[in-house]
C-alpha positions in Angstrom: -38.6 11.3 -0.7 -35.3 11.9 0.1 -33.4 9.2 -2.4 -35.9 10.2 -5.3 -33.9 14.0 -4.6 -30.4 12.3 -4.4 -30.7 10.8 -7.9 -32.4 13.6 -9.5 -29.2 15.8 -8.2 -26.7 13.0 -9.6 -28.7 12.7 -12.5 -28.5 16.7 -13.4 -24.8 16.8 -11.9 -23.9 14.1 -14.5 -26.3 15.5 -17.6 -24.2 18.6 -16.9 -21.4 17.1 -17.1 -21.8 15.3 -20.4 -23.1 19.0 -21.9 -20.0 20.6 -20.6 -17.4 17.9 -22.1 -19.3 17.7 -25.1 -19.1 22.2 -25.5 -15.3 21.8 -24.3 -14.6 19.0 -27.5 -16.9 21.1 -29.6 -14.6 23.9 -28.7 -11.2 22.2 -28.9 -12.3 20.8 -32.4 -13.6 24.1 -33.7 -10.7 25.9 -32.5 -8.2 24.0 -35.1 -10.5 21.4 -37.1 -7.3 20.8 -40.2 -5.1 20.3 -37.4 -7.8 17.4 -35.8 -9.1 16.4 -39.1 -4.9 15.4 -40.0 -4.6 13.5 -36.6 -7.6 11.3 -37.7 -6.5 10.7 -41.2 -3.3 9.1 -39.6 -5.1 5.9 -38.1 -4.2 3.5 -40.4 -5.1 -0.9 -40.9 -1.2 -1.0 -39.9 -2.1 0.9 -37.3 -5.0 -0.5 -36.1 -3.9 -3.3 -36.5 -0.8 -2.7 -34.4 -2.8 -1.0 -31.4 -4.6 -4.6 -31.8 -1.7 -6.1 -30.6 -0.7 -4.1 -28.4 -3.6 -4.1 -26.4 -4.0 -7.7 -27.2 -0.3 -8.5 -25.1 -1.4 -6.7 -22.5 -4.0 -8.8 -21.3 -1.9 -11.6 -21.9 0.4 -10.6 -19.1 -2.4 -9.4 -17.1 -3.7 -12.8 -17.8 -0.5 -14.4 -16.7 -0.4 -12.2 -13.9 -3.7 -13.5 -12.2 -2.5 -17.0 -13.2 0.4 -17.0 -10.8 -2.2 -15.3 -8.3 -4.6 -18.2 -8.7 -1.6 -21.0 -8.5 -0.7 -19.5 -5.1 -4.6 -19.7 -4.5 -4.5 -23.6 -5.3 -6.6 -23.5 -9.0 -5.8 -25.5 -11.8 -7.2 -23.5 -14.7 -5.8 -22.8 -17.5 -4.0 -19.5 -19.1 -6.8 -19.8 -22.2 -9.5 -19.7 -19.5 -7.7 -17.3 -17.4 -7.6 -15.0 -20.6 -10.7 -15.2 -21.6 -12.7 -14.5 -17.9 -10.4 -11.5 -17.8 -11.4 -10.4 -21.7 -15.1 -10.6 -20.4 -14.6 -8.8 -16.7 -12.5 -6.3 -18.8 -15.9 -5.7 -21.6 -18.4 -5.8 -18.8 -16.2 -3.0 -16.2 -16.0 -0.7 -19.9 -19.2 -1.0 -21.7 -22.2 -1.6 -19.6 -22.8 1.8 -17.6 -22.5 0.2 -13.9 -22.3 1.9 -10.3 -21.4 -0.2 -8.1 -21.0 -3.4 -9.5 -18.5 -4.2 -12.8 -16.9 -6.8 -14.3 -14.6 -8.2 -11.6 -17.2 -10.7 -9.6 -18.0 -11.3 -13.4 -14.5 -12.5 -14.4 -14.4 -14.6 -10.7 -17.7 -16.1 -11.7 -16.9 -16.6 -15.0 -13.7 -18.6 -14.0 -15.5 -20.7 -12.0 -12.6 -23.2 -11.2 -14.0 -26.1 -8.8 -10.4 -26.0 -7.4 -10.6 -23.2 -5.2 -14.0 -21.2 -3.6 -15.4 -18.3 -5.4 -14.2 -15.8 -2.4 -10.8 -16.7 -2.9 -11.5 -16.6 -6.7 -12.3 -13.2 -6.0 -9.7 -11.7 -3.7 -7.2 -12.9 -6.5 -9.4 -10.6 -8.7 -9.3 -7.5 -6.6 -5.6 -7.8 -5.6 -4.7 -8.2 -9.5 -6.5 -5.0 -9.5 -4.7 -3.7 -7.3 -1.6 -4.8 -8.4 -2.7 -3.1 -12.4 -3.5 0.0 -10.2 -0.5 0.6 -8.5 1.7 0.1 -11.9 -0.1 2.2 -13.9 -0.1 5.6 -11.6 3.1 5.6 -13.8 2.4 5.2 -17.1 0.1 7.7 -16.8 2.1 10.0 -15.7 4.4 9.2 -17.8 2.5 9.3 -20.6 1.1 12.7 -20.0 4.6 14.3 -19.4 5.6 12.2 -23.2 2.0 14.2 -24.3 3.4 17.6 -23.3 6.4 17.2 -24.5 5.8 16.0 -27.7 3.5 17.3 -29.1 3.0 20.4 -26.9 -1.2 20.9 -27.2 -2.3 24.0 -25.5 -2.7 25.0 -22.6 -6.8 24.9 -22.5 -6.3 21.0 -23.0 -3.1 20.2 -20.2 -4.7 22.4 -17.6 -8.3 20.3 -17.0 -5.4 17.2 -17.6 -3.3 18.2 -15.2 -5.9 18.8 -12.2 -7.6 15.7 -13.2 -4.2 13.7 -12.9 -3.3 15.3 -10.0 -6.7 14.9 -7.9 -6.7 10.9 -9.3 -3.2 10.5 -7.7 -3.7 11.5 -4.7 -7.3 9.7 -4.5 -4.5 7.2 -5.1 -2.4 8.1 -2.6 -5.0 9.1 0.2 -6.1 5.6 -0.3 -3.0 3.5 -0.1 -2.3 5.6 3.2 -6.0 4.8 4.2 -6.2 0.9 3.2 -2.3 -0.2 4.6 -1.2 2.7 6.9 1.6 3.6 4.9 
């Protein structure tokens, strides 16, 4: 009985959050529709190709990072297999709604390396994700600062975003302290 109630409460909270976000973005778009339309009109084929190249470059570097971790664990897989496993894990994580299970176990399973155990492969995935998270926090803060300085968005956008980033950074520091007793 309690599980059904908790599920219903979670569903209602998610629905309220989605509706609130929809209303929030509608207010932003309606407030300055011309600016919004102008911004989207700047998206061109060269821009999209550049964005895709940048994303593939990031995944390529991430694959090299994971390759180094896997080599230390004793893996013999090549960079192409690692890149495919990484991209598949990324797709699972970001394209499917997953509450407790994302693309990380899938990434380790797809790699299917006979020279090391699944447990070791999964440990390299966890270490890779930790390194990725640790390097993203400064990038997020720098990007947000550049957004404020260069674009000068409205306070309606800056305030909730600042609160979200402050929460994220605080939670990250909390995890560092709890996990590693820094």
